[in-house]
N, C-alpha and C positions, 0 to 999 in steps of 0.2 A: 454144210454143217448145220444140223438142226439145233433148236433151242436147248434140248436136253444135253447135247454135247457141250454147249457153251457154259452150262451151269456146273459141269463136273470140274472139281478142283483137285489138285494133287494133295494127298493126305498128309504124308510125313512132314514136308516143309511147312505146311500151314499149321500143323500141330505144334511145331517149334515156335512159330509166330504167335500162336495162342498162349504158349508158355511165357513168351516175352511180354505179352499184354497182361497176363495174370500177375507176373512179378511187378510190373509197373503199377497196377491197381493196388496191390498189397503194399507197395512202397508208399503210395499216397496215403492209404489208411494208417500206416505206421507213423507217418509224420503227424497226422491229426491226433492219434492216440498219445504221441509224445507231447504235443502242445497241451492237451487236456491234463495229462499227468503232471506236467511241469507247473501248471497254474492252479493246482488243487489248493495250495496254501494261501492263495491270494496274491502272492508275488512269484514272479517267474523263477523257477529253480532248474537250472540247466542239468544238473546231475541226475535229477529224477527222470528227465526225458532222454538222457543220453542213450540208454539201451534201445529205445524206440528209433532214434535217429540212426544208430549203427545198423539196426535191422533194415531200415529203409535203404541205406547205402548198400548193404549186402544184396538186397533184392534188385537194386539197379545193376549191380555187377552180374547177378543172375540173368537179368534181361539181356546184358551184353553177350553172355554165352549163348542164350537161345537165339539171339539175332545173328550171331556168327554161324550157328548150326543150320538155321533155315536157308540161308543163302547157299551154303556149301551143299546141302542136300539137294536143293533145287538144281544147281549146276551139275552136280555129279550124276544125277538121275535123269537129266534132260527135262525137268519138270518146271522150268520157268514159265510163269503165266501172268497175264495182266491182273488177275484176281490176287495172286500172291504178292505182286508188287504193291498194289493198293492196300491190301491188308497189312503188309509189313509197315507201310508208312503210317497207317492209323495206329498200329501198336507202338511204333517208335515215338509218336508225338505224346503218348501217355507215359511210356517208360523213360524216355530220354529227354522229353520236353517238360511235361507237367510235373513229374515226380521230382527232378532236380530243382525246378523252379519253386515248387511248394516247400521243399526242404530248405532252400535258401531264404525264401520270403518269410516263412513261419518260424523257422528254427534258428537261423543264423544271422540273417541280415536285418531282422525286424528292429533292432535298436538303433539303426542308422537314422540320422535326423531327416525330417522333411520327406518321409516315405521314400528315401532314396533306394532302400533295399527292395521295396516292392517294384520300383521302376526298373531296377537292374534285372530282377527276376522276370518281369514282364518282357523286357527287351530280349532276354535269352529265349523265352518261349516263342516270341514272334519270329526271331531269326531262325530258330530251329524249324518252325512250321514252314517258313518261306524256303528254307534250304531243302526240305523234303519235297515241297511242291516243285521247286526248280529241278531237282533230281528226277522226279517223275516225268516232267516235261521233256527233259533231255533224253530220257530213256526211250521215248517213243519216236524220237527224231532219227533220221538216217545218220549213221556214224560219219564223222568227218575224216578226211584223209589224215593218217597219222594218229588217229585216236587210239590210245592204248588202254582205255578203261580206267584212267585215273579219276579220282574224285576231285571236283571243283569245290574248294572250301573244305574245312575239316568235317568229317562225317559226324552226325549228331550222336551216335553211340560213343565215339571216341571223346567228344566234347563232354558228354555226361559222365563218362568214366573218369576223365581228368578231374572234373569238379567233385565227383563223389570221393575219389581217392584222396584228393587234397583235403577235403572236409574231414574224412575219418582220421587222417593223420593228425590234423590240428586238434580234433576233438580229444584224441588220446594223448596229445602232447600238452595241451592246456587243460589241466584239471581245475576247473573253475565252477563255483556254485551259482553263477549268474549267467554269464555269456562267454564268448570266446575272446573278450578283451580286444586288443589291437589287431588280432589275427583276422577279425571279421572284415577289416579293410583290405587285407590281402585277398580274401575270398571274393569280396566285392569287385576288386580290380581284375581278378582272374576271370570271373564270370562275365564281366563287361568285355574283356579282351577276347574271350573264346566266342562270345556272341558275334562280334564283328568278324572273327576268323571264319565262322560258319558261312557267312555271306560273301567272303572274299573270293578272289580268283586264284588263290594259292592252290597248287596241285598237290594232292596227297595220293600215294600209291594205294591201290585197292587190295593187292595181294590175291586177286581172284584166280590167278594162274597157279597158286600154290594148292596142291591136292595130294592125294596118296601116291601119285606117280612122280611127284617132284623129287629130284635128286639133289643131294648136297654133299659137301666134303665132310671128312671126319671132324674138322674144326667147327663146322656148322652144327653138327650133332652135339659136340661138347658144349658149344656156346648156349644152345637151347636147353640142354640138361642143367647147366650152371644157372641159367636164368630161372628155371623152374624151382631149383633148390633155394635160390635167393628169395623168390616170391613166397615160398613156404616159410623160410626162416625169418624173413623180415616182412611180415604180412601187412604191416601198416606202411612202411616206407617203399616196399617193392612196387606196388601198383602205381604210386605217384611217379616213380622213376620210369616205369614202362610207358605210361600214357604221356609223360613229358617228353620222352625220347621221340615218340611218334609226332607229337605237336611240333617239336623243334625241327625234326627231320624235314617236314614239309616246307619250313621257312628257309632252311639252308640247302635244300635239294638242288636248286638251280646252280649252286656254286660247286656241286660235286660232279666229277667226271661221269660220263655215261657208263663207262665200264664198271666203276664202283657202284653206281646206282643199280646196275643189273645184278651185281653180286649181292647187294643188300636186299633187293626185292625178289631174288630168286627168279629172275626173268631169263629164261633160256632161249628166247627168240633171237634169231640172228638179225643183226642190224644191216640195213642196205649199205652197200659200199659208198653210195653218194650221199649218205646222211650228213647234212650240214649242221646238225644240232650239237655236235661234239663241243 
């Protein structure tokens, strides 16, 4: 293979990754605009900045969609590449690391005493970066026996989605002209916990086997349709529930039977008869 071949990169998956990065960059800018708008009067006015923070959160959700699409496109077209993996991680650290950390530090957690808010946001960013680095290291290692592609620690897009969805819910629940009141302590605790969960050894399903050829029962189709309707109808509450279910599922997954796990994760692979993990 010559050098020209090595520099060629898959187009569509990396365009999706570029969209992810663009959304993350715009989310960071939106947080800065919100802080500037809120501080125009000399005292911090949360209501003035609210629309900018909501825009930043929606852009983080947009990054989640692009991140989902780039991996799906790469696997479906057989275009996985080292370049794509590294580019995806660089985009993720901006969209799901820097953007949520800036949102929390500058917009939500800054009133906490002794710079605790900055510290929690920095911890989140550090844990997110180390989790991405760990993922890339594991990706180039030979697969271990029994490795089914699960994530170790909650993936950073899901962590960012949980933080963003909880924030936008509280922002719209607490109509306040200064800050989020006592809710900021809940957000601080959530961000601290999700930071540790990213670096944990808790296994989360990747759903990488789910594609256009995946089959499901009529009840599965109805459940997904109902979920979409609820997400549209309850646009603030729905995302929190969805991301929370994924977060909790990883924690309780070891307590669930293998058969039920396979149903939930749409895993059609046959288990070996001598599997002792039941």
